[in-house]
C-alpha positions in Angstrom: -16.3 -19.6 109.2 -18.0 -17.4 106.6 -21.7 -17.7 105.7 -20.6 -18.7 102.1 -18.6 -21.6 103.5 -21.4 -22.7 105.8 -23.8 -22.7 102.8 -21.3 -24.5 100.7 -20.7 -27.3 103.2 -24.5 -27.6 103.7 -24.9 -27.9 99.9 -22.3 -30.6 99.6 -23.6 -32.6 102.5 -27.2 -32.4 101.2 -26.0 -33.3 97.7 -24.1 -36.4 99.0 -27.2 -37.5 101.0 -29.4 -37.0 97.9 -27.0 -39.0 95.7 -26.9 -41.8 98.3 -30.8 -41.9 98.5 -30.9 -41.9 94.7 -28.5 -44.8 94.5 -30.3 -46.9 97.1 -33.6 -46.2 95.4 -32.2 -47.3 92.1 -30.8 -50.5 93.5 -34.1 -51.3 95.3 -36.1 -50.6 92.2 -34.1 -53.1 90.1 -33.4 -55.6 92.9 -36.4 -57.8 92.1 -35.4 -58.4 88.5 -31.7 -58.7 89.3 -31.9 -61.1 92.2 -35.3 -62.7 91.9 -38.0 -62.8 94.6 -36.5 -63.6 98.0 -38.3 -65.3 100.9 -40.5 -62.8 102.7 -38.5 -63.1 106.0 -35.3 -62.5 104.2 -36.8 -59.5 102.4 -37.9 -58.0 105.8 -34.5 -58.6 107.2 -32.8 -57.0 104.2 -35.1 -53.9 104.4 -34.5 -53.4 108.1 -30.8 -53.8 107.8 -30.8 -51.4 104.9 -32.8 -48.9 107.0 -30.3 -49.1 109.9 -27.3 -48.9 107.5 -28.9 -45.9 105.7 -29.5 -44.1 108.9 -25.9 -44.6 109.9 -24.5 -43.4 106.5 -26.9 -40.5 106.2 -26.3 -39.5 109.8 -22.5 -39.6 109.2 -22.8 -37.4 106.1 -25.1 -34.8 107.7 -23.7 -34.8 111.3 -20.1 -35.8 110.9 -18.7 -32.3 110.3 -21.0 -30.5 112.8 -19.9 -33.0 115.5 -16.3 -32.3 114.6 -17.0 -28.6 115.0 -18.7 -29.3 118.4 -15.7 -31.2 119.6 -13.5 -28.2 118.5 -15.7 -26.0 120.7 -17.4 -24.3 117.7 -20.9 -25.1 118.6 -22.7 -22.3 116.8 -20.9 -23.1 113.6 -22.0 -26.7 113.9 -25.6 -25.7 114.4 -25.4 -23.4 111.4 -23.9 -26.1 109.2 -26.7 -28.5 110.3 -29.3 -25.9 109.5 -27.7 -25.1 106.1 -27.8 -28.9 105.3 -31.4 -29.2 106.3 -32.3 -26.1 104.2 -30.6 -27.5 101.2 -32.3 -30.9 101.7 -35.6 -29.1 101.8 -34.8 -27.2 98.6 -33.8 -30.4 96.9 -37.0 -32.0 98.0 -39.1 -29.1 96.6 -37.2 -29.3 93.3 -37.6 -33.0 93.0 -41.3 -32.8 94.0 -41.9 -30.1 91.4 -40.2 -32.2 88.7 -42.6 -35.1 89.5 -45.7 -32.9 89.6 -44.8 -31.0 86.4 -43.3 -33.8 84.4 
């Protein structure tokens, strides 16, 4: 697998995770006005279930292809894809942080 393809897969995975996080944040921001104020216990249950589900979805997006590569005995490529995804996530974090600070 070429370095370009590794970087591209990492970019796409990081973009998908970022879009998922944006979507969840958007829903959580408007949830109070859309659904009203829930009972405190139900709110905690919802947040914890959302946390576990988000971990599953994010983990599947980030680690799904590298695990496939590992099962196919291409361990080094799987590690490189995971590193590329982490790198792109860091770049997205820096860009988003700069946008908040500057604007």
